[in-house]
Predicted model as a PDB file, atoms N, CA, C, CB and O in Angstrom, pLDDT in the B-factor column:
MODEL        1                                                                  
ATOM      1  N   UNK A   1       0.708  -0.827  -0.128  1.00 82.00           N  
ATOM      2  CA  UNK A   1      -0.004   0.099   0.062  1.00 82.00           C  
ATOM      3  C   UNK A   1       1.015   1.234  -0.280  1.00 82.00           C  
ATOM      4  CB  UNK A   1      -0.650   0.040   1.376  1.00 82.00           C  
ATOM      5  O   UNK A   1       0.875   2.098  -1.146  1.00 82.00           O  
ATOM      6  N   UNK A   2       1.830   1.100   0.380  1.00 85.00           N  
ATOM      7  CA  UNK A   2       3.232   2.571   0.850  1.00 85.00           C  
ATOM      8  C   UNK A   2       3.695   2.386  -0.509  1.00 85.00           C  
ATOM      9  CB  UNK A   2       4.892   2.270   2.401  1.00 85.00           C  
ATOM     10  O   UNK A   2       4.316   3.401  -0.824  1.00 85.00           O  
ATOM     11  N   UNK A   3       3.675   1.644  -1.345  1.00 88.00           N  
ATOM     12  CA  UNK A   3       4.363   1.826  -3.167  1.00 88.00           C  
ATOM     13  C   UNK A   3       3.186   2.638  -3.672  1.00 88.00           C  
ATOM     14  CB  UNK A   3       4.581   0.039  -4.379  1.00 88.00           C  
ATOM     15  O   UNK A   3       3.135   3.761  -4.172  1.00 88.00           O  
ATOM     16  N   UNK A   4       2.175   1.657  -3.369  1.00 93.00           N  
ATOM     17  CA  UNK A   4       0.667   2.920  -4.067  1.00 93.00           C  
ATOM     18  C   UNK A   4       0.829   4.186  -4.244  1.00 93.00           C  
ATOM     19  CB  UNK A   4      -0.662   3.175  -3.136  1.00 93.00           C  
ATOM     20  O   UNK A   4       0.959   4.878  -5.254  1.00 93.00           O  
ATOM     21  N   UNK A   5       0.794   4.522  -2.549  1.00 94.00           N  
ATOM     22  CA  UNK A   5       0.444   5.681  -2.405  1.00 94.00           C  
ATOM     23  C   UNK A   5       2.088   6.452  -3.213  1.00 94.00           C  
ATOM     24  CB  UNK A   5      -0.034   5.951  -0.619  1.00 94.00           C  
ATOM     25  O   UNK A   5       2.029   7.342  -4.062  1.00 94.00           O  
ATOM     26  N   UNK A   6       3.011   6.033  -2.853  1.00 93.00           N  
ATOM     27  CA  UNK A   6       3.987   6.977  -3.693  1.00 93.00           C  
ATOM     28  C   UNK A   6       3.897   6.926  -5.027  1.00 93.00           C  
ATOM     29  CB  UNK A   6       5.349   6.738  -3.469  1.00 93.00           C  
ATOM     30  O   UNK A   6       4.127   7.928  -5.703  1.00 93.00           O  
ATOM     31  N   UNK A   7       3.609   5.948  -5.480  1.00 94.00           N  
ATOM     32  CA  UNK A   7       3.157   5.882  -6.969  1.00 94.00           C  
ATOM     33  C   UNK A   7       2.502   6.784  -7.597  1.00 94.00           C  
ATOM     34  CB  UNK A   7       2.448   4.953  -7.214  1.00 94.00           C  
ATOM     35  O   UNK A   7       2.758   7.155  -8.743  1.00 94.00           O  
ATOM     36  N   UNK A   8       1.424   7.289  -6.746  1.00 95.00           N  
ATOM     37  CA  UNK A   8      -0.001   8.183  -6.865  1.00 95.00           C  
ATOM     38  C   UNK A   8       0.315   9.460  -6.438  1.00 95.00           C  
ATOM     39  CB  UNK A   8      -1.293   7.667  -5.939  1.00 95.00           C  
ATOM     40  O   UNK A   8      -0.136  10.320  -7.194  1.00 95.00           O  
ATOM     41  N   UNK A   9       1.191  10.056  -5.094  1.00 92.00           N  
ATOM     42  CA  UNK A   9       1.804  11.306  -5.007  1.00 92.00           C  
ATOM     43  C   UNK A   9       3.122  11.813  -6.358  1.00 92.00           C  
ATOM     44  CB  UNK A   9       2.448  11.191  -3.448  1.00 92.00           C  
ATOM     45  O   UNK A   9       3.331  12.910  -6.876  1.00 92.00           O  
ATOM     46  N   UNK A  10       3.590  10.871  -6.502  1.00 93.00           N  
ATOM     47  CA  UNK A  10       4.681  10.701  -7.688  1.00 93.00           C  
ATOM     48  C   UNK A  10       4.057  11.265  -9.230  1.00 93.00           C  
ATOM     49  CB  UNK A  10       5.096   8.890  -7.825  1.00 93.00           C  
ATOM     50  O   UNK A  10       4.309  12.331  -9.792  1.00 93.00           O  
ATOM     51  N   UNK A  11       3.323  10.348  -9.597  1.00 93.00           N  
ATOM     52  CA  UNK A  11       2.649  10.581 -10.829  1.00 93.00           C  
ATOM     53  C   UNK A  11       1.253  11.637 -10.724  1.00 93.00           C  
ATOM     54  CB  UNK A  11       2.249   9.099 -11.360  1.00 93.00           C  
ATOM     55  O   UNK A  11       0.461  11.794 -11.653  1.00 93.00           O  
ATOM     56  N   UNK A  12       1.183  12.111  -9.776  1.00 92.00           N  
ATOM     57  CA  UNK A  12       0.061  12.680  -9.540  1.00 92.00           C  
ATOM     58  C   UNK A  12      -1.261  12.204 -10.150  1.00 92.00           C  
ATOM     59  CB  UNK A  12       0.276  13.842  -9.827  1.00 92.00           C  
ATOM     60  O   UNK A  12      -2.008  13.037 -10.663  1.00 92.00           O  
ATOM     61  N   UNK A  13      -1.604  10.838 -10.120  1.00 95.00           N  
ATOM     62  CA  UNK A  13      -2.570   9.930 -10.795  1.00 95.00           C  
ATOM     63  C   UNK A  13      -3.025   8.715 -10.113  1.00 95.00           C  
ATOM     64  CB  UNK A  13      -2.034   9.508 -11.992  1.00 95.00           C  
ATOM     65  O   UNK A  13      -2.229   7.990  -9.516  1.00 95.00           O  
ATOM     66  N   UNK A  14      -3.727   8.579 -10.152  1.00 96.00           N  
ATOM     67  CA  UNK A  14      -4.335   6.902  -9.104  1.00 96.00           C  
ATOM     68  C   UNK A  14      -4.160   5.555 -10.238  1.00 96.00           C  
ATOM     69  CB  UNK A  14      -6.704   6.972  -8.544  1.00 96.00           C  
ATOM     70  O   UNK A  14      -3.666   4.445 -10.037  1.00 96.00           O  
ATOM     71  N   UNK A  15      -4.790   6.155 -11.524  1.00 96.00           N  
ATOM     72  CA  UNK A  15      -5.031   5.463 -12.803  1.00 96.00           C  
ATOM     73  C   UNK A  15      -3.302   5.187 -12.902  1.00 96.00           C  
ATOM     74  CB  UNK A  15      -5.936   6.522 -14.212  1.00 96.00           C  
ATOM     75  O   UNK A  15      -3.018   4.000 -12.740  1.00 96.00           O  
ATOM     76  N   UNK A  16      -2.422   5.870 -13.080  1.00 95.00           N  
ATOM     77  CA  UNK A  16      -1.342   5.356 -13.669  1.00 95.00           C  
ATOM     78  C   UNK A  16      -0.578   4.772 -12.546  1.00 95.00           C  
ATOM     79  CB  UNK A  16      -0.604   6.350 -14.470  1.00 95.00           C  
ATOM     80  O   UNK A  16       0.388   4.098 -12.905  1.00 95.00           O  
ATOM     81  N   UNK A  17      -0.848   4.899 -10.830  1.00 95.00           N  
ATOM     82  CA  UNK A  17       0.256   4.290 -10.320  1.00 95.00           C  
ATOM     83  C   UNK A  17      -0.625   3.109 -10.065  1.00 95.00           C  
ATOM     84  CB  UNK A  17       1.100   5.009  -9.097  1.00 95.00           C  
ATOM     85  O   UNK A  17       0.007   2.404  -9.278  1.00 95.00           O  
ATOM     86  N   UNK A  18      -2.000   2.429 -10.393  1.00 95.00           N  
ATOM     87  CA  UNK A  18      -2.483   1.406 -10.232  1.00 95.00           C  
ATOM     88  C   UNK A  18      -1.993   0.438 -11.344  1.00 95.00           C  
ATOM     89  CB  UNK A  18      -3.776   1.615 -10.102  1.00 95.00           C  
ATOM     90  O   UNK A  18      -1.726  -0.744 -11.129  1.00 95.00           O  
ATOM     91  N   UNK A  19      -1.885   1.153 -12.761  1.00 96.00           N  
ATOM     92  CA  UNK A  19      -1.386   0.193 -13.801  1.00 96.00           C  
ATOM     93  C   UNK A  19      -0.032   0.031 -13.341  1.00 96.00           C  
ATOM     94  CB  UNK A  19      -1.478   0.689 -15.351  1.00 96.00           C  
ATOM     95  O   UNK A  19       0.338  -1.131 -13.512  1.00 96.00           O  
ATOM     96  N   UNK A  20       0.976   0.881 -12.740  1.00 94.00           N  
ATOM     97  CA  UNK A  20       1.982   0.568 -12.427  1.00 94.00           C  
ATOM     98  C   UNK A  20       2.105  -1.114 -11.499  1.00 94.00           C  
ATOM     99  CB  UNK A  20       2.349   1.821 -11.787  1.00 94.00           C  
ATOM    100  O   UNK A  20       2.621  -2.230 -11.553  1.00 94.00           O  
ATOM    101  N   UNK A  21       1.337  -0.364 -10.810  1.00 93.00           N  
ATOM    102  CA  UNK A  21       1.484  -1.637  -9.010  1.00 93.00           C  
ATOM    103  C   UNK A  21       0.903  -2.839  -9.723  1.00 93.00           C  
ATOM    104  CB  UNK A  21       0.093  -1.163  -7.069  1.00 93.00           C  
ATOM    105  O   UNK A  21       1.313  -3.963  -9.432  1.00 93.00           O  
ATOM    106  N   UNK A  22      -0.143  -2.637 -10.753  1.00 93.00           N  
ATOM    107  CA  UNK A  22      -0.685  -3.725 -11.058  1.00 93.00           C  
ATOM    108  C   UNK A  22       0.024  -4.501 -12.316  1.00 93.00           C  
ATOM    109  CB  UNK A  22      -2.034  -3.399 -11.245  1.00 93.00           C  
ATOM    110  O   UNK A  22      -0.428  -5.540 -12.796  1.00 93.00           O  
ATOM    111  N   UNK A  23       1.286  -3.787 -12.805  1.00 93.00           N  
ATOM    112  CA  UNK A  23       2.112  -4.264 -13.329  1.00 93.00           C  
ATOM    113  C   UNK A  23       1.845  -4.016 -14.548  1.00 93.00           C  
ATOM    114  CB  UNK A  23       2.311  -5.337 -13.013  1.00 93.00           C  
ATOM    115  O   UNK A  23       2.739  -4.373 -15.316  1.00 93.00           O  
ATOM    116  N   UNK A  24       0.703  -3.405 -15.154  1.00 96.00           N  
ATOM    117  CA  UNK A  24       0.634  -2.827 -16.683  1.00 96.00           C  
ATOM    118  C   UNK A  24       1.409  -2.271 -17.489  1.00 96.00           C  
ATOM    119  CB  UNK A  24      -0.047  -2.077 -16.832  1.00 96.00           C  
ATOM    120  O   UNK A  24       1.637  -2.470 -18.682  1.00 96.00           O  
ATOM    121  N   UNK A  25       1.900  -1.374 -16.566  1.00 95.00           N  
ATOM    122  CA  UNK A  25       2.652  -0.362 -17.377  1.00 95.00           C  
ATOM    123  C   UNK A  25       4.480  -0.415 -16.847  1.00 95.00           C  
ATOM    124  CB  UNK A  25       1.802   1.337 -17.025  1.00 95.00           C  
ATOM    125  O   UNK A  25       4.675  -0.665 -15.658  1.00 95.00           O  
ATOM    126  N   UNK A  26       5.444  -0.228 -17.556  1.00 94.00           N  
ATOM    127  CA  UNK A  26       6.549  -0.630 -17.074  1.00 94.00           C  
ATOM    128  C   UNK A  26       7.072   1.062 -15.914  1.00 94.00           C  
ATOM    129  CB  UNK A  26       7.641  -1.173 -18.640  1.00 94.00           C  
ATOM    130  O   UNK A  26       6.236   1.916 -15.617  1.00 94.00           O  
ATOM    131  N   UNK A  27       7.809   1.097 -15.701  1.00 94.00           N  
ATOM    132  CA  UNK A  27       8.391   2.571 -15.006  1.00 94.00           C  
ATOM    133  C   UNK A  27       8.583   3.434 -15.853  1.00 94.00           C  
ATOM    134  CB  UNK A  27       9.695   2.576 -14.280  1.00 94.00           C  
ATOM    135  O   UNK A  27       8.316   4.634 -15.908  1.00 94.00           O  
ATOM    136  N   UNK A  28       9.205   2.539 -16.700  1.00 94.00           N  
ATOM    137  CA  UNK A  28       9.293   3.872 -18.137  1.00 94.00           C  
ATOM    138  C   UNK A  28       7.924   4.572 -18.866  1.00 94.00           C  
ATOM    139  CB  UNK A  28      10.065   3.066 -19.659  1.00 94.00           C  
ATOM    140  O   UNK A  28       7.765   5.730 -19.253  1.00 94.00           O  
ATOM    141  N   UNK A  29       7.105   3.542 -18.896  1.00 95.00           N  
ATOM    142  CA  UNK A  29       5.980   4.101 -19.582  1.00 95.00           C  
ATOM    143  C   UNK A  29       5.149   4.974 -18.468  1.00 95.00           C  
ATOM    144  CB  UNK A  29       5.078   2.883 -20.271  1.00 95.00           C  
ATOM    145  O   UNK A  29       4.494   5.962 -18.798  1.00 95.00           O  
ATOM    146  N   UNK A  30       5.231   4.573 -17.303  1.00 95.00           N  
ATOM    147  CA  UNK A  30       4.054   5.200 -16.186  1.00 95.00           C  
ATOM    148  C   UNK A  30       5.048   7.063 -16.353  1.00 95.00           C  
ATOM    149  CB  UNK A  30       4.121   4.016 -13.820  1.00 95.00           C  
ATOM    150  O   UNK A  30       4.640   8.224 -16.350  1.00 95.00           O  
ATOM    151  N   UNK A  31       6.067   6.594 -16.442  1.00 93.00           N  
ATOM    152  CA  UNK A  31       7.222   8.454 -15.938  1.00 93.00           C  
ATOM    153  C   UNK A  31       6.582   8.661 -17.663  1.00 93.00           C  
ATOM    154  CB  UNK A  31      10.156   8.425 -15.553  1.00 93.00           C  
ATOM    155  O   UNK A  31       5.804   9.613 -17.724  1.00 93.00           O  
ATOM    156  N   UNK A  32       6.695   8.271 -18.384  1.00 93.00           N  
ATOM    157  CA  UNK A  32       5.965   9.266 -19.702  1.00 93.00           C  
ATOM    158  C   UNK A  32       4.791   9.058 -19.619  1.00 93.00           C  
ATOM    159  CB  UNK A  32       6.298   9.007 -21.265  1.00 93.00           C  
ATOM    160  O   UNK A  32       4.275   9.763 -20.487  1.00 93.00           O  
ATOM    161  N   UNK A  33       3.791   8.336 -18.929  1.00 94.00           N  
ATOM    162  CA  UNK A  33       2.282   9.054 -18.822  1.00 94.00           C  
ATOM    163  C   UNK A  33       2.236  10.373 -18.154  1.00 94.00           C  
ATOM    164  CB  UNK A  33       1.252   8.163 -17.980  1.00 94.00           C  
ATOM    165  O   UNK A  33       1.819  11.395 -18.698  1.00 94.00           O  
ATOM    166  N   UNK A  34       2.737  10.286 -16.812  1.00 93.00           N  
ATOM    167  CA  UNK A  34       2.661  11.216 -16.014  1.00 93.00           C  
ATOM    168  C   UNK A  34       3.379  12.391 -16.367  1.00 93.00           C  
ATOM    169  CB  UNK A  34       2.969  10.791 -14.928  1.00 93.00           C  
ATOM    170  O   UNK A  34       3.008  13.313 -15.640  1.00 93.00           O  
ATOM    171  N   UNK A  35       4.262  12.752 -17.189  1.00 91.00           N  
ATOM    172  CA  UNK A  35       5.121  13.765 -17.778  1.00 91.00           C  
ATOM    173  C   UNK A  35       4.185  14.024 -18.965  1.00 91.00           C  
ATOM    174  CB  UNK A  35       6.725  13.285 -18.153  1.00 91.00           C  
ATOM    175  O   UNK A  35       4.804  14.717 -19.773  1.00 91.00           O  
ATOM    176  N   UNK A  36       2.826  13.724 -19.446  1.00 92.00           N  
ATOM    177  CA  UNK A  36       2.307  14.418 -20.601  1.00 92.00           C  
ATOM    178  C   UNK A  36       1.786  15.684 -20.501  1.00 92.00           C  
ATOM    179  CB  UNK A  36       1.400  13.745 -21.140  1.00 92.00           C  
ATOM    180  O   UNK A  36       1.608  16.306 -21.549  1.00 92.00           O  
ATOM    181  N   UNK A  37       1.513  16.176 -19.478  1.00 88.00           N  
ATOM    182  CA  UNK A  37       1.194  17.444 -19.151  1.00 88.00           C  
ATOM    183  C   UNK A  37       2.214  18.786 -19.597  1.00 88.00           C  
ATOM    184  CB  UNK A  37       1.046  17.328 -17.721  1.00 88.00           C  
ATOM    185  O   UNK A  37       2.046  19.785 -20.297  1.00 88.00           O  
ATOM    186  N   UNK A  38       3.528  18.143 -18.670  1.00 87.00           N  
ATOM    187  CA  UNK A  38       4.795  18.987 -18.802  1.00 87.00           C  
ATOM    188  C   UNK A  38       5.219  19.035 -19.850  1.00 87.00           C  
ATOM    189  CB  UNK A  38       5.797  18.699 -18.138  1.00 87.00           C  
ATOM    190  O   UNK A  38       5.837  20.029 -20.232  1.00 87.00           O  
ATOM    191  N   UNK A  39       4.968  17.755 -20.779  1.00 88.00           N  
ATOM    192  CA  UNK A  39       5.599  18.003 -22.110  1.00 88.00           C  
ATOM    193  C   UNK A  39       4.702  18.640 -22.766  1.00 88.00           C  
ATOM    194  CB  UNK A  39       6.043  16.862 -22.876  1.00 88.00           C  
ATOM    195  O   UNK A  39       5.215  19.346 -23.634  1.00 88.00           O  
ATOM    196  N   UNK A  40       3.414  18.707 -22.722  1.00 91.00           N  
ATOM    197  CA  UNK A  40       2.731  19.958 -23.643  1.00 91.00           C  
ATOM    198  C   UNK A  40       3.062  21.220 -22.943  1.00 91.00           C  
ATOM    199  CB  UNK A  40       0.977  19.886 -23.802  1.00 91.00           C  
ATOM    200  O   UNK A  40       2.796  22.240 -23.579  1.00 91.00           O  
ATOM    201  N   UNK A  41       3.648  21.385 -21.626  1.00 88.00           N  
ATOM    202  CA  UNK A  41       4.010  22.883 -21.622  1.00 88.00           C  
ATOM    203  C   UNK A  41       5.375  22.850 -22.147  1.00 88.00           C  
ATOM    204  CB  UNK A  41       3.935  23.639 -20.139  1.00 88.00           C  
ATOM    205  O   UNK A  41       5.470  23.847 -22.863  1.00 88.00           O  
ATOM    206  N   UNK A  42       6.461  22.216 -22.151  1.00 88.00           N  
ATOM    207  CA  UNK A  42       7.332  22.269 -22.579  1.00 88.00           C  
ATOM    208  C   UNK A  42       7.637  22.732 -24.201  1.00 88.00           C  
ATOM    209  CB  UNK A  42       7.597  21.303 -22.170  1.00 88.00           C  
ATOM    210  O   UNK A  42       8.466  23.521 -24.655  1.00 88.00           O  
ATOM    211  N   UNK A  43       6.574  21.871 -24.882  1.00 91.00           N  
ATOM    212  CA  UNK A  43       6.519  22.483 -26.589  1.00 91.00           C  
ATOM    213  C   UNK A  43       5.451  23.787 -26.545  1.00 91.00           C  
ATOM    214  CB  UNK A  43       5.753  21.062 -27.921  1.00 91.00           C  
ATOM    215  O   UNK A  43       5.117  24.315 -27.606  1.00 91.00           O  
ATOM    216  N   UNK A  44       5.092  24.126 -25.641  1.00 93.00           N  
ATOM    217  CA  UNK A  44       4.385  25.354 -25.948  1.00 93.00           C  
ATOM    218  C   UNK A  44       5.022  26.622 -25.802  1.00 93.00           C  
ATOM    219  CB  UNK A  44       3.307  25.421 -25.223  1.00 93.00           C  
ATOM    220  O   UNK A  44       4.992  27.520 -26.643  1.00 93.00           O  
ATOM    221  N   UNK A  45       5.931  26.673 -24.069  1.00 91.00           N  
ATOM    222  CA  UNK A  45       6.372  27.663 -23.732  1.00 91.00           C  
ATOM    223  C   UNK A  45       8.415  27.487 -23.370  1.00 91.00           C  
ATOM    224  CB  UNK A  45       5.275  28.014 -22.512  1.00 91.00           C  
ATOM    225  O   UNK A  45       9.256  28.328 -23.051  1.00 91.00           O  
ATOM    226  N   UNK A  46       8.501  25.984 -23.634  1.00 88.00           N  
ATOM    227  CA  UNK A  46       9.933  25.735 -23.937  1.00 88.00           C  
ATOM    228  C   UNK A  46      10.275  25.383 -22.245  1.00 88.00           C  
ATOM    229  CB  UNK A  46      10.869  27.255 -24.779  1.00 88.00           C  
ATOM    230  O   UNK A  46       9.688  25.613 -21.188  1.00 88.00           O  
ATOM    231  N   UNK A  47      11.883  24.525 -22.733  1.00 84.00           N  
ATOM    232  CA  UNK A  47      11.751  23.855 -21.305  1.00 84.00           C  
ATOM    233  C   UNK A  47      13.274  24.666 -20.348  1.00 84.00           C  
ATOM    234  CB  UNK A  47      11.902  21.696 -21.544  1.00 84.00           C  
ATOM    235  O   UNK A  47      14.325  25.107 -20.813  1.00 84.00           O  
ATOM    236  N   UNK A  48      12.850  24.601 -19.092  1.00 83.00           N  
ATOM    237  CA  UNK A  48      13.379  25.422 -18.209  1.00 83.00           C  
ATOM    238  C   UNK A  48      14.633  24.526 -17.973  1.00 83.00           C  
ATOM    239  CB  UNK A  48      12.428  25.800 -16.960  1.00 83.00           C  
ATOM    240  O   UNK A  48      14.409  23.335 -17.757  1.00 83.00           O  
ATOM    241  N   UNK A  49      16.012  24.984 -17.989  1.00 80.00           N  
ATOM    242  CA  UNK A  49      16.993  24.059 -17.461  1.00 80.00           C  
ATOM    243  C   UNK A  49      17.059  23.722 -16.122  1.00 80.00           C  
ATOM    244  CB  UNK A  49      18.133  24.460 -17.728  1.00 80.00           C  
ATOM    245  O   UNK A  49      16.503  24.372 -15.237  1.00 80.00           O  
ATOM    246  N   UNK A  50      17.824  22.570 -15.918  1.00 77.00           N  
ATOM    247  CA  UNK A  50      17.795  22.398 -14.267  1.00 77.00           C  
ATOM    248  C   UNK A  50      16.461  22.234 -13.704  1.00 77.00           C  
ATOM    249  CB  UNK A  50      18.398  23.662 -13.503  1.00 77.00           C  
ATOM    250  O   UNK A  50      16.447  22.106 -12.480  1.00 77.00           O  
ATOM    251  N   UNK A  51      15.208  22.204 -14.370  1.00 80.00           N  
ATOM    252  CA  UNK A  51      14.037  21.715 -13.815  1.00 80.00           C  
ATOM    253  C   UNK A  51      13.335  20.725 -14.094  1.00 80.00           C  
ATOM    254  CB  UNK A  51      13.353  22.390 -13.825  1.00 80.00           C  
ATOM    255  O   UNK A  51      13.084  19.757 -13.377  1.00 80.00           O  
ATOM    256  N   UNK A  52      12.893  21.006 -15.469  1.00 76.00           N  
ATOM    257  CA  UNK A  52      12.461  20.111 -16.226  1.00 76.00           C  
ATOM    258  C   UNK A  52      12.935  18.621 -16.253  1.00 76.00           C  
ATOM    259  CB  UNK A  52      12.603  20.624 -17.265  1.00 76.00           C  
ATOM    260  O   UNK A  52      12.297  17.645 -15.860  1.00 76.00           O  
ATOM    261  N   UNK A  53      14.226  18.651 -16.813  1.00 79.00           N  
ATOM    262  CA  UNK A  53      14.640  17.455 -16.732  1.00 79.00           C  
ATOM    263  C   UNK A  53      14.726  16.629 -15.509  1.00 79.00           C  
ATOM    264  CB  UNK A  53      15.642  17.514 -17.207  1.00 79.00           C  
ATOM    265  O   UNK A  53      14.371  15.478 -15.255  1.00 79.00           O  
ATOM    266  N   UNK A  54      15.418  17.744 -14.696  1.00 86.00           N  
ATOM    267  CA  UNK A  54      15.769  16.784 -13.363  1.00 86.00           C  
ATOM    268  C   UNK A  54      14.588  16.194 -12.676  1.00 86.00           C  
ATOM    269  CB  UNK A  54      16.533  17.615 -12.196  1.00 86.00           C  
ATOM    270  O   UNK A  54      14.814  15.171 -12.030  1.00 86.00           O  
ATOM    271  N   UNK A  55      13.305  16.674 -12.696  1.00 87.00           N  
ATOM    272  CA  UNK A  55      12.041  16.456 -12.632  1.00 87.00           C  
ATOM    273  C   UNK A  55      11.507  15.539 -13.072  1.00 87.00           C  
ATOM    274  CB  UNK A  55      11.522  17.173 -12.964  1.00 87.00           C  
ATOM    275  O   UNK A  55      10.899  14.801 -12.297  1.00 87.00           O  
ATOM    276  N   UNK A  56      11.538  15.249 -14.486  1.00 87.00           N  
ATOM    277  CA  UNK A  56      11.471  13.919 -15.096  1.00 87.00           C  
ATOM    278  C   UNK A  56      12.215  12.582 -14.596  1.00 87.00           C  
ATOM    279  CB  UNK A  56      11.893  14.131 -16.342  1.00 87.00           C  
ATOM    280  O   UNK A  56      11.781  11.431 -14.565  1.00 87.00           O  
ATOM    281  N   UNK A  57      13.296  13.021 -14.268  1.00 90.00           N  
ATOM    282  CA  UNK A  57      14.378  12.079 -13.711  1.00 90.00           C  
ATOM    283  C   UNK A  57      14.132  11.510 -12.407  1.00 90.00           C  
ATOM    284  CB  UNK A  57      15.657  12.754 -13.606  1.00 90.00           C  
ATOM    285  O   UNK A  57      14.186  10.337 -12.038  1.00 90.00           O  
ATOM    286  N   UNK A  58      13.784  12.823 -11.629  1.00 92.00           N  
ATOM    287  CA  UNK A  58      12.882  12.233  -9.940  1.00 92.00           C  
ATOM    288  C   UNK A  58      11.981  11.323  -9.945  1.00 92.00           C  
ATOM    289  CB  UNK A  58      11.958  13.280  -9.147  1.00 92.00           C  
ATOM    290  O   UNK A  58      11.863  10.402  -9.136  1.00 92.00           O  
ATOM    291  N   UNK A  59      11.045  11.663 -11.250  1.00 92.00           N  
ATOM    292  CA  UNK A  59       9.689  10.707 -11.130  1.00 92.00           C  
ATOM    293  C   UNK A  59      10.430   9.193 -11.441  1.00 92.00           C  
ATOM    294  CB  UNK A  59       8.240  11.176 -12.502  1.00 92.00           C  
ATOM    295  O   UNK A  59      10.480   8.173 -10.754  1.00 92.00           O  
ATOM    296  N   UNK A  60      10.973   9.514 -12.774  1.00 93.00           N  
ATOM    297  CA  UNK A  60      11.638   8.011 -13.165  1.00 93.00           C  
ATOM    298  C   UNK A  60      12.218   7.447 -11.360  1.00 93.00           C  
ATOM    299  CB  UNK A  60      13.409   8.293 -14.652  1.00 93.00           C  
ATOM    300  O   UNK A  60      11.836   6.372 -10.899  1.00 93.00           O  
ATOM    301  N   UNK A  61      12.636   7.874 -11.011  1.00 94.00           N  
ATOM    302  CA  UNK A  61      13.648   7.081  -9.765  1.00 94.00           C  
ATOM    303  C   UNK A  61      12.465   7.073  -8.856  1.00 94.00           C  
ATOM    304  CB  UNK A  61      15.276   8.031  -8.998  1.00 94.00           C  
ATOM    305  O   UNK A  61      12.645   6.199  -8.008  1.00 94.00           O  
ATOM    306  N   UNK A  62      11.387   7.656  -8.695  1.00 94.00           N  
ATOM    307  CA  UNK A  62      10.680   7.457  -7.447  1.00 94.00           C  
ATOM    308  C   UNK A  62       9.535   6.588  -7.860  1.00 94.00           C  
ATOM    309  CB  UNK A  62      10.217   8.817  -6.741  1.00 94.00           C  
ATOM    310  O   UNK A  62       8.732   6.170  -7.026  1.00 94.00           O  
ATOM    311  N   UNK A  63       9.423   6.232  -9.483  1.00 93.00           N  
ATOM    312  CA  UNK A  63       8.531   5.177  -9.779  1.00 93.00           C  
ATOM    313  C   UNK A  63       9.241   3.703  -9.383  1.00 93.00           C  
ATOM    314  CB  UNK A  63       8.139   5.292 -11.364  1.00 93.00           C  
ATOM    315  O   UNK A  63       8.765   2.714  -8.827  1.00 93.00           O  
ATOM    316  N   UNK A  64      10.537   3.976  -9.890  1.00 93.00           N  
ATOM    317  CA  UNK A  64      11.578   2.883 -10.277  1.00 93.00           C  
ATOM    318  C   UNK A  64      11.389   2.296  -8.460  1.00 93.00           C  
ATOM    319  CB  UNK A  64      13.562   3.639 -11.002  1.00 93.00           C  
ATOM    320  O   UNK A  64      10.924   1.194  -8.169  1.00 93.00           O  
ATOM    321  N   UNK A  65      11.736   3.040  -7.728  1.00 92.00           N  
ATOM    322  CA  UNK A  65      11.512   2.600  -6.226  1.00 92.00           C  
ATOM    323  C   UNK A  65      10.304   1.534  -5.615  1.00 92.00           C  
ATOM    324  CB  UNK A  65      11.260   3.904  -5.534  1.00 92.00           C  
ATOM    325  O   UNK A  65      10.333   0.528  -4.906  1.00 92.00           O  
ATOM    326  N   UNK A  66       9.022   2.483  -6.425  1.00 92.00           N  
ATOM    327  CA  UNK A  66       8.312   1.178  -6.224  1.00 92.00           C  
ATOM    328  C   UNK A  66       7.978   0.039  -6.947  1.00 92.00           C  
ATOM    329  CB  UNK A  66       7.408   1.391  -5.937  1.00 92.00           C  
ATOM    330  O   UNK A  66       7.409  -0.962  -6.511  1.00 92.00           O  
ATOM    331  N   UNK A  67       8.285   0.208  -7.842  1.00 91.00           N  
ATOM    332  CA  UNK A  67       8.797  -1.529  -8.983  1.00 91.00           C  
ATOM    333  C   UNK A  67       9.564  -1.835  -8.193  1.00 91.00           C  
ATOM    334  CB  UNK A  67       9.676  -1.603 -10.744  1.00 91.00           C  
ATOM    335  O   UNK A  67       8.998  -2.843  -7.770  1.00 91.00           O  
ATOM    336  N   UNK A  68      10.598  -1.744  -7.539  1.00 90.00           N  
ATOM    337  CA  UNK A  68      11.661  -2.330  -6.645  1.00 90.00           C  
ATOM    338  C   UNK A  68      11.050  -3.151  -5.627  1.00 90.00           C  
ATOM    339  CB  UNK A  68      12.515  -1.271  -5.970  1.00 90.00           C  
ATOM    340  O   UNK A  68      11.339  -4.341  -5.501  1.00 90.00           O  
ATOM    341  N   UNK A  69      10.205  -2.547  -4.891  1.00 87.00           N  
ATOM    342  CA  UNK A  69       9.654  -3.178  -3.594  1.00 87.00           C  
ATOM    343  C   UNK A  69       8.576  -3.807  -4.450  1.00 87.00           C  
ATOM    344  CB  UNK A  69       9.133  -2.107  -2.198  1.00 87.00           C  
ATOM    345  O   UNK A  69       8.529  -4.910  -3.905  1.00 87.00           O  
ATOM    346  N   UNK A  70       7.670  -3.857  -5.431  1.00 83.00           N  
ATOM    347  CA  UNK A  70       6.620  -4.807  -6.136  1.00 83.00           C  
ATOM    348  C   UNK A  70       7.350  -5.865  -6.375  1.00 83.00           C  
ATOM    349  CB  UNK A  70       5.931  -4.328  -7.459  1.00 83.00           C  
ATOM    350  O   UNK A  70       6.814  -6.969  -6.468  1.00 83.00           O  
ATOM    351  N   UNK A  71       8.361  -5.739  -6.479  1.00 80.00           N  
ATOM    352  CA  UNK A  71       9.672  -7.013  -7.319  1.00 80.00           C  
ATOM    353  C   UNK A  71       9.576  -8.290  -5.977  1.00 80.00           C  
ATOM    354  CB  UNK A  71      12.090  -6.068  -7.474  1.00 80.00           C  
ATOM    355  O   UNK A  71       9.670  -9.488  -6.243  1.00 80.00           O  
ATOM    356  N   UNK A  72       9.377  -7.768  -4.565  1.00 69.00           N  
ATOM    357  CA  UNK A  72       9.479  -8.567  -3.371  1.00 69.00           C  
ATOM    358  C   UNK A  72       8.251  -9.198  -3.542  1.00 69.00           C  
ATOM    359  CB  UNK A  72       9.681  -7.836  -1.991  1.00 69.00           C  
ATOM    360  O   UNK A  72       8.092 -10.349  -3.137  1.00 69.00           O  
ATOM    361  N   UNK A  73       7.238  -8.488  -4.176  1.00 62.00           N  
ATOM    362  CA  UNK A  73       5.558  -9.222  -4.016  1.00 62.00           C  
ATOM    363  C   UNK A  73       5.116 -10.304  -4.858  1.00 62.00           C  
ATOM    364  CB  UNK A  73       4.381  -8.190  -4.339  1.00 62.00           C  
ATOM    365  O   UNK A  73       3.985 -10.770  -4.722  1.00 62.00           O  
TER     366      UNK A  73                                                      
ENDMDL                                                                          
END                                                                             
């Protein structure tokens, strides 16, 4: 349950988190899905150095930690 909570808070989506927990999405797919809105903003306004790229990697790290916890389940 703690892994699900972390995935929800990180991805800002219960659906993405549930798909990750149920192993319907990989970490990379979940990170890309969680990043859709940011990608849209980057296309429109441009990327902020040391912000958007760092945030994306942090989301991958957080969701990856959830996947690692689930490997034992």
